[in-house]
N, C-alpha and C positions, 0 to 999 in steps of 0.2 A: 223765498230768497235763495240766491245762488251761492255756491262755494267756488271761489276762484283758486284754481290749482296751477301754481307756477312751477314748472319743472321741465324735464326733458321728454321729447318724443323720439323714439329710436327704433331701428330695426335690429333684431338679434338673430344672427346667423349662427346656428348651433350645429356642430359637426361631431361625430363620434368616431374615435379611432379604436379599431377592434383589437387593440393590444395595450401594452403598458409603456408609458414614456420611458421608464427606467431601463427597458430592454433595448432602447435605441439611442439613448443619450449616454455617452461614455464620460464619466466624471473627470478622467485625466485629460479629456479633449474639450472640456467645456469652454476653454478660451478661444477655440476655433470652431464653435458650434455651427453646423451646417446640416440640417436634417429636413426631411420631408415625410409627412404622414399621409397615408392613403385613407380617405374618409368617405366611404361609400354611403354612409348614413348622414344626411344633412337636411335641415329644415330651417325655414325663416319665420320668425315670430314678430308680431307687432309688440313693441315694448316701450321702454322709457318710463320714468317714474310718474310723470303727469298723465300719460296715456293709461298706465296700469291703475293708478288711483281713481281716475275718472271712470274707468270701466266698472270697477267694483262698487263705487259709490252710486253709479247709475242703477246697478242691480238692486241696491237697497231702496231705491226710490228717491235718492237725492237729486239735486240739480247741479251737477258739476259743470264748470266753465273752464276750459283748458286755456292756459296762456303759455305758449311755447313757440319755438322757431324751428322751421323745417327747410329742407333743401329742394333741389330740382327733381329729386326722385320721390317726391312725397305723394304723388297721385294715388297710389294704392292705399296709403294710410288715410288720406282725406276721404276717399271713397268709403273706407271702413267706418270712419267717424260718422259719416252721413247715414250709413246703414244702421248704426247703433243709436242714432238720435242724439249724438253728443255734439254740443255746441262748439264749433271751431272758429267762431268769429274773431277770436283773439289768438289764433294760430297764424304766425307771420312767416311768409315765404322769404327766404334770403337767396337772391339769385346767385348763380355760379357757385353753389355749395351743395354738399350732400347732407341729407338728414343724418343725425348722429346714428352711429351703428357700432355694434360689438360683433366680433368674430371670435367664437368660442369653440375650442377643440377640447373634448373630454375623453380621457382614456378609461379603461376598464376598472381602474381604482378610483374613479371620480375625481382624479386630478384634472386641473384645467389650465390651458394656456389661452389667454385672452388678449386680443388687440382691440383697442377702442379708439374710434375716430369721432371726435366731438362735432365736427362739421358746423352746421348752422347753430348748434347749441351755444357756441361762443358768442353769438350775437343776441342772446336773450335779453340784453339790456335795451334792445330796441322796443320792447314791449313795456307799457306803463300800466301799473295797477289802476291809476286814475281813469284810464280809458274804459274800464269795465263798469257796468251799471248794475244796480240792485244786488250788490254783493254783501253778504252778512258775515262771511267767514272765509278764511284763506289758508293756504299752506305754501311755504317756500321749500321746495324739494330740490334735490341735486340738479344743477343747471350750470350755465356759464357763471364764472366767479363774479363778474361785474353785475350780471343780472340778479344773482342771489342777494348781493349787498344792496342793490337799488330797490328791489321789490320789498325787502324787509323794511327799509326806511319808508317806502310809499304806503305799505299797509299801516304802519304805525302812525304816520302823518294823517292818513285818512280815517284813523280810529276804527279800523276794521280788525277785529281779533284774528290772530293767525298762529299757525303751528310752524315752528322752525324744525325742519327735517333735513339735517345736513347730509346724512347718508354717506355714500362714497365720496362726496365732495368735501367732507370734513377736513382732510389733510391740506386743502387749499388755504386754510385760514389759521392764523396764529392765535395765541391765547387772548390777546386784546380784542381781536375781531370777533372771536367766538363769544366773549363776554358782551360785546356790543350787540350781537344778535339776540342774546338772551334778555338783555334789557329792553329790547324793542318788542320781542315776541310775548305772546300770552301763554304759549305751550311749547314744549320741546319734546321730540321723540327720537330715540337712538336705539341701536341694538347694543348688546353687552360689550362688543369690541369697541364700538364707537364711544360708549360711555367711558371706558378706560382711557381712550385717547382724549376725550373731552376733559376729564379730570387732570390728566397729565399736562395738557397744554394750558389750562387755565390755573392750575395749582389749587383748585378748589375741590372739595368732596362733593359727592352727588347731593347730599343733604343741603350743602351751601348753594350749589347751583340751582336746586329746586326752589330755593327762596327767591330767585329772580323771576320765576314764572308762576302761573297758577297751577301748573302741573308739569312734571318731568316724567316721561314714560320711557322705560327701559325694557326692550323685548329680550327674552332669554331662550329663543328657539323652542325646543320641546319641553322646556322647564317653565313655560308660561311667560309672564311679564310682571313688572312692578311699576306702580304709579305712585310717585312722590307728590303729595299735595297737602298743604296746610299742616305741615309738620308730621304727617302720617306717611307710612309706606304701605300701600295697598297691594296685596298679593293677588294676582290674577291667574287662575289655573289655565293650562293649555287645553283647548278642546281637542278631543281625539279625532284624528283624520280618518277618512275611509281608506286611504292608501298613501304611501310615501313615494310620490312619483318625481316631483321636480320642485325644489325650493325657490326657483326663480320667480320673483314678484310677490312672494309671501309677505314681505314687509310692506309692500305697497297696498296689498289687500287689507292688512292689519290697519294701516293708516286710513283707509276708506271707512272702516268701522269706527275708528276714533272720530273722524270728521262728522260722521252721521250722528253719533252719540252726543258730541259737543253741540251740534246744530239743534238737536232735539232737547237740549238742556237736561240730559240725564245725569244721574249721579255717576261717579267714576267707576264704581263696581260694575254697573250694567254696561257702561260704555266700553270698559276693558274686556268684558266677556264677549261682547259682540265683535270687537276687534280680533280677539283670539279666535273666534269661530270663523271669521272671514279668512284669516291666515290658514286655518286648517282645511277649509274648503278648497283654497287655491292649491295647496301642496299636493292634492290628489289629481292635478291636471298639469300637463306640460305647458310651458310658457306662462306669461303673465295675464293673458286675456282669453283663456279658453274654458273657464268655468262658466256654465250657462244657466245657472239656477234663477228661478223667479223669486220675487220677494217672499211669497208665501212659502216657498220651499226653504228659504233661509230661516224664516220665522219658525217653521216646524222643527228644523234642526237646532235652533236656539232653545226651544222649549225642551227638546229631548236631552240636550247637553246640560242645561242649567236650571230647568224646571221653572221657567218664567216666560211670560209672553213678550214678544217683540213689539 
């Protein structure tokens, strides 16, 4: 059975400024800011939450089905999906638009200036969950606002269990809307910052919010993660990475591990440990889709990190 991944597909253009922003931005002149940065180091990565999650889930042997919207510049991404054997039958082309994309400039202190163009992503509500077949699990990841609201309702109405993954889209929703998502969803995953924002907007504690779903997962970066389920808080250790290269897409890799474990019916401890491992594997590579391990390689690392078989 397939896992339907609703979310963004995007291009990430990443540029490196060989100095520090603070040396070129005068605080007393911030009201008339007009600066240019020379960025001789530039690369373009395939990204977006749906693309990244599907990529890592495929590595694990899952059957991801991407549901996203793309623009007129999508040919390279579609070609990549075909090469990877990823199902793009529910990736919808929106004419006269660009595929969503981020332009990120990083300085030597790892400060970032980012411009994000949502493009075709704002039309994600054109896709309908009910159009997908043989789906046993889903996820609603950052996407167009209307699409996220619609897809959550459609998953619930179709009785397909799904993960609510608001990510950077969380600020688009008020407390009542976030509570509505949680009442529809079976699982919710956020990072520590998003968890704080979620509690502030809803006025509920994490323990109270966890009561709305089967499990509430909070990632804590290098400190591991926590899974709130059935009145328990399960501590998941962080898997040690081979290197700390680029955190972009680590959360998406983690979510791929979650989806795989949920789909296999595993206990939360094992599911969380796999998710942790996937995040640690990703952080040792640039971009969200450049870790190229086979499933047997992942299984070997899982055994080495946690002493159990995958």
